[in-house]
Residue frames relative to the residue before (quaternion, step in Angstrom):
aa qw qx qy qz dx dy dz
M 1.0000 0.0000 0.0000 0.0000 0.00 0.00 0.00
E 0.6514 0.5033 -0.3228 0.4671 3.59 1.03 -0.73
V 0.5985 0.5399 -0.3526 0.4754 3.58 1.08 -0.70
N 0.6712 0.4983 -0.2919 0.4646 3.58 0.93 -0.90
R 0.6133 0.5569 -0.3500 0.4373 3.57 1.04 -0.74
Q 0.6517 0.5052 -0.3111 0.4725 3.58 1.01 -0.82
R 0.6435 0.5153 -0.3197 0.4670 3.56 1.01 -0.82
W 0.6915 0.4863 -0.2888 0.4494 3.60 0.89 -0.89
A 0.5534 0.5838 -0.4014 0.4380 3.59 1.13 -0.47
E 0.6999 0.4414 -0.2611 0.4971 3.57 0.96 -0.85
M 0.6289 0.5362 -0.3366 0.4513 3.59 1.01 -0.77
T 0.6255 0.5494 -0.3386 0.4386 3.57 1.00 -0.81
R 0.6702 0.4837 -0.3050 0.4731 3.57 0.89 -0.88
L 0.6244 0.5333 -0.3324 0.4639 3.59 1.07 -0.74
H 0.6835 0.5289 -0.2945 0.4079 3.57 0.87 -0.99
L 0.5211 0.6265 -0.4201 0.3994 3.58 1.20 -0.29
S 0.7575 0.3381 -0.1950 0.5234 3.57 1.13 -0.60
T 0.7313 0.4437 -0.2451 0.4563 3.62 1.12 -0.51
Y 0.5934 0.5073 -0.3823 0.4944 3.61 1.22 -0.23
E 0.3107 -0.8054 0.4793 0.1584 3.55 -0.29 1.26
H 0.7061 0.5110 -0.2638 0.4131 3.59 1.10 -0.65
L 0.4139 0.7640 -0.4509 0.2041 3.63 1.20 -0.26
D 0.7060 0.4443 -0.2741 0.4785 3.59 0.74 -1.00
A 0.6406 0.5401 -0.3331 0.4324 3.58 1.00 -0.79
V 0.6559 0.4995 -0.3167 0.4689 3.60 0.99 -0.78
V 0.6149 0.5296 -0.3454 0.4712 3.59 1.00 -0.76
A 0.6981 0.4766 -0.2640 0.4646 3.58 1.02 -0.81
G 0.7242 -0.4563 0.2448 0.4554 3.59 1.25 -0.17
Q 0.4827 0.6669 -0.4484 0.3482 3.61 1.21 -0.09
D 0.4224 -0.7023 0.5196 0.2415 3.56 -1.06 0.80
S 0.2546 -0.7923 0.5381 0.1337 3.61 -0.78 1.01
L 0.5201 0.6449 -0.4240 0.3658 3.61 1.20 -0.24
K 0.4706 -0.6814 0.4861 0.2791 3.56 -1.07 0.77
P 0.6838 -0.5398 0.2877 0.3977 3.61 -1.07 0.67
F 0.7172 0.4260 -0.2957 0.4655 3.61 0.79 -0.83
E 0.5558 0.5875 -0.3987 0.4323 3.61 1.18 -0.41
V 0.6395 0.5470 -0.3256 0.4311 3.55 0.92 -0.93
S 0.7104 0.4525 -0.2691 0.4670 3.58 0.83 -0.97
E 0.6977 0.4778 -0.2828 0.4528 3.60 0.98 -0.77
L 0.6385 0.5290 -0.3305 0.4508 3.60 1.07 -0.61
G 0.2678 -0.7913 0.5094 0.2065 3.58 1.04 -0.71
D 0.7753 -0.3259 0.2589 0.4750 3.54 -1.30 -0.39
L 0.1560 -0.8139 0.5574 0.0501 3.57 -0.74 1.09
G 0.3464 0.7715 -0.4757 0.2417 3.57 1.25 0.10
G 0.8437 0.1465 -0.1339 0.4987 3.57 -0.75 1.07
R 0.5006 0.6635 -0.4281 0.3549 3.61 1.23 -0.05
R 0.2601 -0.7035 0.6341 0.1882 3.54 -1.22 0.62
I 0.0804 -0.8372 0.5400 -0.0313 3.58 -0.52 1.24
C 0.1902 -0.7156 0.6582 0.1362 3.53 -1.19 0.74
H 0.1449 -0.7933 0.5896 0.0464 3.56 -0.61 1.19
L 0.1905 -0.8051 0.5562 0.0783 3.57 -0.31 1.29
Q 0.8305 0.0982 -0.1255 0.5338 3.56 -1.10 0.86
C 0.1008 0.8754 -0.4627 0.0974 3.53 0.95 1.04
H 0.2298 -0.8011 0.5167 0.1962 3.62 1.24 -0.41
L 0.8356 -0.2051 0.1454 0.4883 3.63 -0.72 -1.00
A 0.5604 -0.7061 0.3243 0.2867 3.56 1.29 0.52
S 0.3036 0.7514 -0.5382 0.2314 3.62 1.08 0.40
D 0.6976 0.4469 -0.2785 0.4858 3.59 0.85 -0.92
S 0.5844 0.5692 -0.3752 0.4401 3.60 1.08 -0.64
M 0.6790 0.4803 -0.2871 0.4752 3.57 0.93 -0.87
S 0.6469 0.5179 -0.3244 0.4561 3.58 0.98 -0.78
L 0.6341 0.5129 -0.3241 0.4795 3.59 1.05 -0.75
A 0.6554 0.5149 -0.3129 0.4554 3.59 0.96 -0.84
R 0.6598 0.5115 -0.3149 0.4516 3.59 0.98 -0.77
R 0.6492 0.4756 -0.3166 0.5021 3.57 1.28 -0.23
G 0.7137 -0.5039 0.2346 0.4262 3.55 1.23 0.46
A 0.5730 0.6113 -0.3738 0.3978 3.59 1.27 0.00
T 0.3135 -0.6560 0.6342 0.2630 3.51 -1.43 0.16
V 0.1285 -0.8486 0.5131 -0.0108 3.56 -0.59 1.18
V 0.1182 -0.7307 0.6666 0.0881 3.52 -1.19 0.77
G 0.1816 -0.7978 0.5687 0.0844 3.58 -0.56 1.16
V 0.1355 -0.7850 0.6032 0.0390 3.55 -1.04 0.89
D 0.1574 0.7781 -0.5981 0.1099 3.58 -0.91 0.91
F 0.4578 -0.7048 0.4736 0.2634 3.59 -1.08 0.72
S 0.6214 0.5293 -0.3328 0.4722 3.57 1.31 -0.12
S 0.3677 -0.7349 0.5237 0.2247 3.58 -0.59 1.09
E 0.5995 0.5595 -0.3545 0.4494 3.59 1.13 -0.63
S 0.6474 0.5144 -0.3180 0.4638 3.58 0.96 -0.86
I 0.6625 0.5100 -0.3100 0.4526 3.57 0.90 -0.93
E 0.6484 0.5271 -0.3243 0.4433 3.60 0.91 -0.87
I 0.6968 0.4546 -0.2728 0.4832 3.57 0.89 -0.95
A 0.6148 0.5539 -0.3470 0.4413 3.59 1.01 -0.76
R 0.6503 0.5123 -0.3191 0.4613 3.60 0.92 -0.86
S 0.6498 0.5172 -0.3150 0.4593 3.56 0.98 -0.84
R 0.6637 0.5076 -0.3047 0.4572 3.58 0.95 -0.86
V 0.6556 0.5137 -0.3074 0.4603 3.56 0.97 -0.89
A 0.6368 0.5162 -0.3300 0.4680 3.58 1.00 -0.78
K 0.6516 0.5160 -0.3093 0.4620 3.57 0.98 -0.86
A 0.6917 0.4577 -0.2649 0.4918 3.58 1.11 -0.70
E 0.3865 -0.7437 0.4532 0.3035 3.58 1.34 -0.05
L 0.4846 0.6485 -0.4341 0.3952 3.54 0.99 0.98
A 0.3354 0.7865 -0.4726 0.2133 3.59 1.24 0.23
D 0.6263 0.5326 -0.3431 0.4543 3.60 1.19 -0.40
R 0.7457 0.3813 -0.2051 0.5064 3.60 1.26 -0.32
V 0.7663 0.2624 -0.1455 0.5681 3.58 1.24 -0.39
S 0.0341 0.7755 -0.6287 0.0466 3.57 -0.86 1.03
F 0.2883 -0.7834 0.5364 0.1242 3.57 -1.24 0.34
V 0.1340 -0.7546 0.6384 0.0712 3.52 -1.28 0.62
H 0.3167 -0.7333 0.5719 0.1870 3.56 -0.91 0.95
A 0.3730 0.6974 -0.5303 0.3055 3.58 -0.39 1.25
S 0.5108 -0.5928 0.5084 0.3595 3.54 -1.24 0.39
V 0.6681 -0.4800 0.3730 0.4290 3.56 -1.25 0.35
Y 0.7113 0.4857 -0.2758 0.4267 3.56 0.76 -1.03
D 0.6926 0.4579 -0.2734 0.4857 3.60 1.16 -0.53
A 0.4328 0.7569 -0.4318 0.2312 3.59 1.23 -0.31
P 0.6745 0.4941 -0.3419 0.4288 3.69 0.75 -0.83
S 0.6949 0.4691 -0.2878 0.4629 3.61 0.90 -0.86
V 0.6641 0.4871 -0.3068 0.4771 3.59 1.11 -0.60
L 0.7239 0.4462 -0.2497 0.4631 3.59 0.86 -0.94
K 0.0761 -0.8264 0.5486 0.1013 3.58 1.01 -0.86
D 0.6169 0.5007 -0.3382 0.5043 3.57 0.95 0.94
T 0.2425 -0.7420 0.5974 0.1838 3.56 -1.29 0.26
F 0.2817 -0.7946 0.5324 0.0767 3.53 -1.20 0.65
D 0.5821 -0.5630 0.4603 0.3636 3.54 -1.38 0.23
L 0.8058 0.0558 0.0333 0.5886 3.55 1.12 -0.74
V 0.1407 -0.7143 0.6759 0.1143 3.52 -1.15 0.77
Y 0.0988 -0.8041 0.5862 -0.0038 3.54 -0.66 1.20
T 0.1674 0.7626 -0.6147 0.1123 3.57 -1.02 0.83
S 0.0926 0.8413 -0.5194 0.1172 3.57 -0.84 0.87
W 0.8987 0.1811 -0.1009 0.3865 3.46 -1.52 0.39
G 0.8683 -0.1092 0.0032 0.4839 3.49 -0.25 1.40
V 0.4958 0.6979 -0.4033 0.3232 3.59 1.19 0.38
L 0.6882 0.5267 -0.3123 0.3892 3.59 0.81 -0.95
T 0.6064 0.5906 -0.3579 0.3942 3.58 1.07 -0.63
W 0.6608 0.5001 -0.3030 0.4704 3.60 1.24 -0.35
L 0.6573 0.4946 -0.2980 0.4843 3.60 1.29 0.03
P 0.3789 -0.7697 0.4657 0.2171 3.62 -0.66 1.03
D 0.7922 0.2743 -0.1091 0.5342 3.60 1.05 -0.75
I 0.2363 -0.8133 0.5182 0.1193 3.59 -0.19 1.28
D 0.6125 0.5409 -0.3588 0.4511 3.61 1.09 -0.56
R 0.6538 0.4910 -0.3091 0.4857 3.59 1.00 -0.80
W 0.5953 0.5536 -0.3546 0.4619 3.59 1.09 -0.68
A 0.6824 0.4865 -0.2945 0.4593 3.59 0.82 -0.97
S 0.6390 0.5129 -0.3224 0.4740 3.60 1.01 -0.76
T 0.6128 0.5438 -0.3340 0.4660 3.57 1.09 -0.73
V 0.6425 0.5198 -0.3142 0.4672 3.56 0.93 -0.92
A 0.6593 0.5144 -0.3101 0.4523 3.59 0.88 -0.95
A 0.6605 0.5155 -0.3058 0.4522 3.58 0.99 -0.83
L 0.6843 0.4883 -0.2800 0.4636 3.60 1.15 -0.56
L 0.6699 0.4907 -0.2919 0.4746 3.59 1.25 -0.22
H 0.3127 -0.6939 0.6010 0.2440 3.55 -1.09 0.63
S 0.6979 -0.4476 0.3295 0.4517 3.60 -1.23 0.21
G 0.7778 0.2702 -0.2357 0.5163 3.56 -0.78 1.07
G 0.5560 0.5836 -0.3975 0.4384 3.58 1.27 -0.19
F 0.2017 -0.8132 0.5370 0.0982 3.58 -1.13 0.46
L 0.4244 -0.6458 0.5826 0.2519 3.47 -1.39 0.50
Y 0.0006 0.7496 -0.6598 -0.0524 3.54 -1.16 0.68
L 0.0180 -0.7927 0.6065 -0.0581 3.53 -0.76 1.16
A 0.0035 0.7452 -0.6667 -0.0073 3.57 -1.02 0.89
E 0.0901 0.8248 -0.5381 0.1488 3.56 -0.67 1.09
S 0.5582 -0.5616 0.4777 0.3807 3.55 -1.21 0.44
H 0.5271 -0.6734 0.4264 0.2947 3.56 -1.02 0.84
P 0.4854 -0.6808 0.4552 0.3062 3.63 -0.82 0.90
Y 0.5635 0.5705 -0.3924 0.4507 3.58 1.16 -0.46
A 0.6863 0.4818 -0.2851 0.4644 3.58 0.84 -1.00
E 0.6291 0.5320 -0.3342 0.4577 3.59 1.05 -0.73
A 0.6502 0.5156 -0.3162 0.4599 3.59 1.01 -0.81
V 0.6407 0.5026 -0.3167 0.4864 3.57 1.10 -0.69
R 0.6485 0.5576 -0.3155 0.4111 3.56 1.01 -0.83
W 0.8186 0.2492 -0.0915 0.5093 3.57 0.75 -1.07
S 0.3887 -0.7130 0.5383 0.2253 3.56 -0.66 1.09
G 0.8001 0.2541 -0.2064 0.5026 3.56 -0.82 1.00
W 0.5217 0.6286 -0.4183 0.3971 3.59 1.27 -0.08
T 0.3556 -0.7537 0.5199 0.1875 3.56 -0.77 1.07
Y 0.3512 -0.7018 0.5687 0.2463 3.56 -1.01 0.76
G 0.8601 -0.0152 -0.0205 0.5095 3.57 -0.59 1.18
G 0.6250 0.5849 -0.4010 0.3264 3.51 -1.36 -0.23
A 0.3546 -0.7591 0.4704 0.2771 3.59 1.34 -0.08
T 0.2370 0.7816 -0.5362 0.2131 3.57 1.08 0.71
P 0.3829 -0.7332 0.5038 0.2491 3.63 -0.74 0.96
H 0.1176 -0.7737 0.6213 0.0395 3.54 -1.02 0.92
F 0.1794 -0.7867 0.5852 0.0804 3.56 -0.67 1.13
D 0.0100 -0.7947 0.6060 -0.0325 3.57 -0.96 0.89
D 0.0205 -0.8026 0.5961 0.0092 3.58 -0.83 0.94
S 0.3748 0.7265 -0.4919 0.2997 3.56 1.18 0.54
Q 0.4995 -0.6366 0.5019 0.3055 3.52 -1.25 0.54
G 0.6033 0.5628 -0.4226 0.3751 3.55 -1.30 0.19
D 0.1767 -0.7699 0.6101 0.0615 3.52 -1.28 0.53
Y 0.6096 -0.5756 0.3859 0.3849 3.58 -1.13 0.48
T 0.6806 0.4403 -0.2986 0.5038 3.61 1.23 -0.23
D 0.7949 0.0719 -0.0146 0.6023 3.58 1.25 -0.36
E 0.3096 -0.7896 0.5031 0.1660 3.56 -0.24 1.28
G 0.7026 0.4713 -0.2688 0.4603 3.59 1.12 -0.55
A 0.4093 0.7295 -0.4687 0.2839 3.60 1.25 0.05
R 0.1567 -0.7744 0.6081 0.0771 3.56 -1.14 0.72
F 0.1569 -0.8129 0.5602 0.0259 3.55 -0.88 1.07
E 0.4921 -0.6170 0.5223 0.3230 3.53 -1.19 0.55
H 0.7667 0.1754 -0.0927 0.6106 3.56 1.17 -0.71
P 0.0441 -0.8487 0.5269 0.0113 3.62 0.23 1.22
E 0.5230 0.6750 -0.4077 0.3233 3.61 1.20 -0.35
S 0.1091 0.7750 -0.6187 0.0694 3.56 -1.12 0.74
W 0.2534 -0.7253 0.6198 0.1598 3.54 -1.36 0.43
N 0.0162 -0.7812 0.6241 -0.0007 3.55 -1.07 0.85
W 0.1845 -0.7717 0.6009 0.0966 3.54 -1.25 0.52
S 0.3134 -0.7499 0.5563 0.1731 3.56 -1.00 0.87
H 0.0711 -0.7823 0.6186 0.0159 3.57 -0.90 0.98
G 0.3783 -0.7432 0.5115 0.2073 3.56 -0.61 1.15
L 0.6483 -0.5365 0.3686 0.3950 3.55 -1.19 0.53
G 0.6518 0.5124 -0.3170 0.4605 3.58 0.96 -0.82
E 0.6411 0.5242 -0.3191 0.4609 3.58 1.04 -0.75
V 0.6455 0.5110 -0.3197 0.4691 3.58 1.00 -0.80
V 0.6695 0.5001 -0.2984 0.4612 3.58 0.85 -0.98
T 0.6731 0.5013 -0.2971 0.4554 3.58 0.89 -0.93
A 0.6372 0.5275 -0.3279 0.4563 3.59 0.98 -0.81
I 0.6524 0.5109 -0.3119 0.4649 3.57 0.96 -0.86
A 0.6741 0.4927 -0.2962 0.4638 3.57 0.89 -0.93
N 0.6714 0.5027 -0.2973 0.4562 3.59 0.95 -0.86
A 0.6428 0.5216 -0.3212 0.4600 3.59 1.20 -0.46
G 0.5911 -0.6047 0.3568 0.3969 3.57 1.27 0.07
L 0.5660 0.5657 -0.3906 0.4550 3.56 1.19 0.59
P 0.2634 -0.7818 0.5430 0.1570 3.62 -0.10 1.22
I 0.4563 -0.7110 0.4775 0.2413 3.56 -0.94 0.98
D 0.2864 -0.7397 0.5855 0.1674 3.57 -0.90 0.98
F 0.7754 -0.1921 0.1185 0.5898 3.57 0.98 -0.81
V 0.1184 -0.7027 0.6889 0.1326 3.49 -1.45 0.33
H 0.0410 -0.8091 0.5859 -0.0186 3.56 -0.52 1.17
E 0.1897 -0.7534 0.6189 0.1156 3.56 -0.94 0.91
H 0.1670 -0.8151 0.5537 0.0333 3.55 -0.87 1.03
S 0.3955 -0.7191 0.5239 0.2281 3.57 -1.07 0.75
V 0.6367 0.4471 -0.3390 0.5290 3.58 1.26 0.45
V 0.1210 -0.7801 0.6110 0.0601 3.56 -1.26 0.43
A 0.6137 -0.6194 0.3625 0.3291 3.58 -1.16 0.59
W 0.8014 0.1262 -0.0703 0.5804 3.61 1.17 -0.40
H 0.6224 -0.5264 0.4161 0.4029 3.54 -1.32 0.24
L 0.2940 -0.8244 0.4627 0.1408 3.58 -0.34 1.25
S 0.8211 0.0827 -0.0117 0.5646 3.59 1.06 -0.47
D 0.6112 -0.5418 0.4284 0.3866 3.52 -1.36 -0.05
S 0.3674 0.7556 -0.4733 0.2647 3.56 1.30 0.11
E 0.4362 -0.6949 0.5111 0.2560 3.56 -1.01 0.82
H 0.5528 0.6505 -0.3841 0.3520 3.59 1.25 -0.21
L 0.6505 0.5260 -0.3317 0.4361 3.61 1.08 -0.57
R 0.0734 -0.7854 0.6147 0.0014 3.53 -1.00 0.95
Q 0.3924 -0.7056 0.5341 0.2510 3.57 -1.06 0.71
R 0.3502 -0.7491 0.5342 0.1758 3.53 -0.91 1.00
P 0.6814 -0.4814 0.3444 0.4305 3.61 -1.22 0.25
D 0.6841 0.4772 -0.2952 0.4660 3.62 1.11 -0.57
G 0.6203 -0.5876 0.3247 0.4055 3.59 1.30 0.16
M 0.5861 0.5660 -0.3787 0.4390 3.60 1.22 -0.27
W 0.3706 -0.7174 0.5520 0.2081 3.55 -1.31 0.49
E 0.0339 0.7985 -0.5987 0.0529 3.58 -1.07 0.76
D 0.3442 -0.6479 0.6200 0.2780 3.50 -1.40 0.17
P 0.3546 -0.7848 0.4605 0.2150 3.61 -0.21 1.21
Q 0.7028 0.4707 -0.2612 0.4651 3.59 1.18 -0.52
A 0.7505 0.3642 -0.1970 0.5151 3.61 1.23 -0.05
T 0.2751 -0.7466 0.5815 0.1697 3.54 -1.28 0.46
L 0.3589 0.7410 -0.4952 0.2774 3.60 1.23 0.27
P 0.5341 -0.6654 0.4148 0.3161 3.61 -1.01 0.77
L 0.1643 -0.7764 0.6038 0.0749 3.54 -1.01 0.92
S 0.7862 0.0544 -0.0456 0.6139 3.59 1.25 -0.33
Y 0.1543 -0.7733 0.6047 0.1121 3.54 -1.32 0.13
S 0.1465 -0.7655 0.6171 0.1082 3.53 -1.29 0.34
I 0.1330 -0.7881 0.6003 0.0297 3.53 -1.15 0.78
K 0.0511 -0.7392 0.6691 0.0575 3.53 -1.15 0.73
A 0.0517 0.7845 -0.6141 0.0694 3.56 -0.90 0.96
T 0.2091 -0.8147 0.5370 0.0645 3.57 -0.79 1.07
K 0.4182 -0.7086 0.5146 0.2411 3.56 -0.91 0.94
S 0.3142 -0.7806 0.5142 0.1659 3.56 -0.59 1.15
């Protein structure tokens, strides 16, 4: 986790120039994906904990839909920049931030929420999916719900040669480059990732005391998953293979009883 923290410090600074949507979101553009909007429903008056919030684009989009949001991230650089962006967007009264790891969030926040939101490329940075699910449950009050949108572990296994499907197998990578810039160079390129199968994620959530409302598999994904010529970007910004219906992402809602 400490190795990853060093990598994310550099990635955060890189993303200030490689994330094309940053200024647009501050100005009012919605960063939530189309199926997220419909599945989340009305957020008016909701108190939301956004885990692994990074630069807070989704935190701001959730707040503009009527929610009050607390963003959590283990990168102090991300939190610093997120606060600056929120202030510039004049949303500081609706969005605040806490510097903490996911696993430490309940003890640091000492609060519960209507919704825990987390999405897109987050679970692979966590070694223990059962502890993650227990953390989510601890952050929810009775009747609160988890919403997760994530790239499909099947598609990730197809994308990366040697990538294990599920099993929380640790994968070490010290190659240069970033998903926003293949030519990026880092002083600390090392990182660790873990693969969690869809069944493992669902089971962890259920075992944490969060009955599943739905698991939806989607034939679209938030980014280009591979070098395949088959993926095409749609007008709404999502990526798909027009000739296939195989899942590229999934979403889960689970409510604390």
